C-alpha positions in Angstrom: 8.5 15.0 85.9 11.6 12.9 84.2 14.8 14.4 83.7 15.2 13.8 79.4 18.2 13.7 77.5 18.9 17.5 77.9 19.7 19.4 81.4 16.9 21.6 79.8 13.9 19.6 79.1 11.7 17.4 81.1 9.0 15.0 80.8 5.8 13.5 81.9 3.1 10.8 80.9 -0.3 9.0 80.6 -0.8 5.9 80.0 -3.3 5.5 77.2 -4.9 2.1 77.9 -7.6 2.1 74.7 -4.1 2.1 72.4 -1.5 1.3 74.9 0.7 3.7 74.7 1.9 7.1 76.5 1.0 10.2 75.3 3.8 12.2 77.0 3.8 16.7 77.6 7.3 18.5 77.4 8.6 21.3 79.3 11.9 23.4 77.9 13.3 25.1 80.7 14.7 28.5 79.4 15.9 32.2 81.5 13.0 33.7 79.9 9.9 32.3 80.8 9.8 27.9 80.3 7.7 26.4 77.0 5.6 23.3 77.4 4.5 21.2 75.0 0.7 19.3 74.2 0.2 19.5 78.6 -1.3 16.5 79.8 -3.3 16.9 83.6 -0.5 16.7 85.7 -0.2 15.0 89.1 0.5 16.9 92.8 4.2 16.2 92.0 4.8 17.0 88.8 2.6 20.4 89.2 5.2 21.0 92.6 7.9 20.0 90.1 7.0 22.9 87.8 6.7 25.0 89.9 10.0 24.7 90.9 11.5 25.1 87.0 10.0 28.5 87.3 6.7 29.7 85.5 5.6 28.9 82.1 5.6 32.0 79.0 4.1 29.9 76.2 2.2 26.9 75.6 2.6 25.2 72.5 -0.4 22.9 71.4 0.7 21.2 67.8 -2.5 20.1 67.0 -6.5 20.1 68.6 -6.4 16.7 69.8 -3.4 17.8 71.6 -5.4 20.3 73.5 -4.8 19.1 77.1 -4.3 20.7 80.0 -4.0 24.0 78.6 -5.6 26.5 79.7 -4.5 25.0 83.7 -1.1 26.9 81.7 -2.2 30.0 80.8 -5.1 30.8 84.0 -1.9 30.5 86.0 0.7 31.9 84.9 -0.5 34.5 82.2 1.6 32.3 79.3 1.0 32.6 75.6 -0.8 30.3 73.8 0.3 28.7 70.8 -1.6 26.8 68.4 -1.1 25.9 65.1 -2.5 28.1 61.9 -3.3 26.0 59.6 -6.1 25.2 62.9 -7.2 29.3 63.5 -10.9 28.7 61.7 -11.8 26.1 64.2 -9.1 25.7 66.6 -10.9 25.0 70.3 -9.3 27.9 72.6 -8.5 31.4 71.6 -4.4 30.7 70.9 -2.4 34.0 71.0 -0.5 33.6 68.2 -0.7 31.4 65.7 2.5 28.8 64.2 3.3 28.3 60.2 5.8 26.8 58.5 9.4 27.8 59.2 7.9 30.4 62.8 10.1 30.1 65.9 8.4 29.7 69.1 11.3 31.6 71.3 14.8 31.5 70.0 16.2 28.0 69.0 12.7 26.6 68.8 10.7 26.4 65.4 7.8 25.3 64.0 7.2 22.9 61.0 4.1 22.9 59.7 3.0 18.9 58.4 0.1 18.5 55.4 -2.1 15.7 55.6 -2.6 13.9 59.6 -6.0 14.0 60.7 -5.7 17.8 61.4 -4.7 20.4 59.0 -1.4 22.3 59.8 0.1 19.7 62.8 2.8 21.5 64.0 6.2 19.5 64.7 9.2 21.2 66.3 12.5 21.7 66.2 14.6 22.6 68.8 17.9 23.7 68.6 18.6 21.6 65.5 18.8 18.6 67.3 15.6 17.4 69.1 12.6 17.0 67.1 9.1 16.7 68.7 6.4 15.9 67.0 2.4 15.6 68.0 0.1 13.0 66.3 1.6 12.3 62.7 5.1 10.9 63.8 5.1 8.5 67.3 6.5 5.2 68.1 4.0 2.2 69.5 7.4 0.1 69.3 10.8 1.0 71.4 13.4 2.2 69.3 11.6 2.7 65.3 9.2 5.0 64.9 5.7 4.8 63.3 3.5 7.3 61.3 -0.4 7.4 61.9 -2.4 5.1 60.5 -4.1 5.2 57.2 -7.8 5.5 58.8 -7.0 8.6 60.7 -4.9 10.7 57.7 -6.8 13.3 56.2 -4.3 12.4 52.9 -2.1 10.0 53.3 0.3 11.0 50.1 0.3 14.4 52.0 1.6 12.7 55.5 3.8 11.1 53.5 5.6 13.9 51.7 5.8 15.4 55.7 7.7 12.7 57.6 9.7 12.4 54.4 11.2 16.4 55.1 11.3 15.4 58.4 13.6 12.9 58.2 15.3 15.4 55.4 16.3 17.9 58.5 20.1 17.6 58.9 21.1 17.3 62.9 18.6 16.1 63.9 19.3 13.7 67.1 16.5 12.8 69.4 13.0 12.4 68.1 10.3 13.1 71.1 6.9 12.0 69.8 3.2 13.2 71.6 2.5 9.9 71.1 4.5 6.8 72.3 8.2 5.6 73.5 11.3 8.3 72.7 14.3 8.2 70.7 17.1 9.8 72.5 20.2 9.0 69.6 19.8 7.8 66.4 16.6 10.2 65.6 17.4 11.0 61.8 18.3 7.0 61.4 15.6 5.9 63.2 13.2 8.7 61.2 14.9 8.3 58.0 14.0 4.1 58.1 10.3 5.4 58.5 10.8 7.6 55.2 11.9 4.7 53.5 9.3 2.0 54.6 6.5 4.3 52.9 
């Protein structure tokens, strides 16, 4: 896995040829047990690296299209599986916890439930008030610029735009780590504002 902008954050990626962009998984290393977000299938190298980092205690899935390899970590490490409360009725996996807007995953990691995306209540996560982790709604198809999920895939464009603007209004965001596309390590708040203003 690649170390990201903090020494306790790691990511791994899979290139999707049909969309011409990378999909990402994320690990937050914590003494109290690591948190994995939207885990993709891992290579043997990444699996070994994760084992060195330590046990996965929590797996957060931001939306039902990002289930990916979540159960691998649940079954291997006994991790708690956490999903979006907005999808509780039809979610493809049995989660131990469901997150709504403002819920804390673990201390320092807060969920924001988004409206209008392709799935109800899609989660974005804010890590220690500075790093925004997104699932599908906010993405980056080109380096240095954020975009929104295409209109054809949105359940409600007006609600989706309002959700993006709510994220852009969060104070102190420096980094945006999208589930799909390029990360923005510096100036993330400005990139969110630029996106919100363009919608």
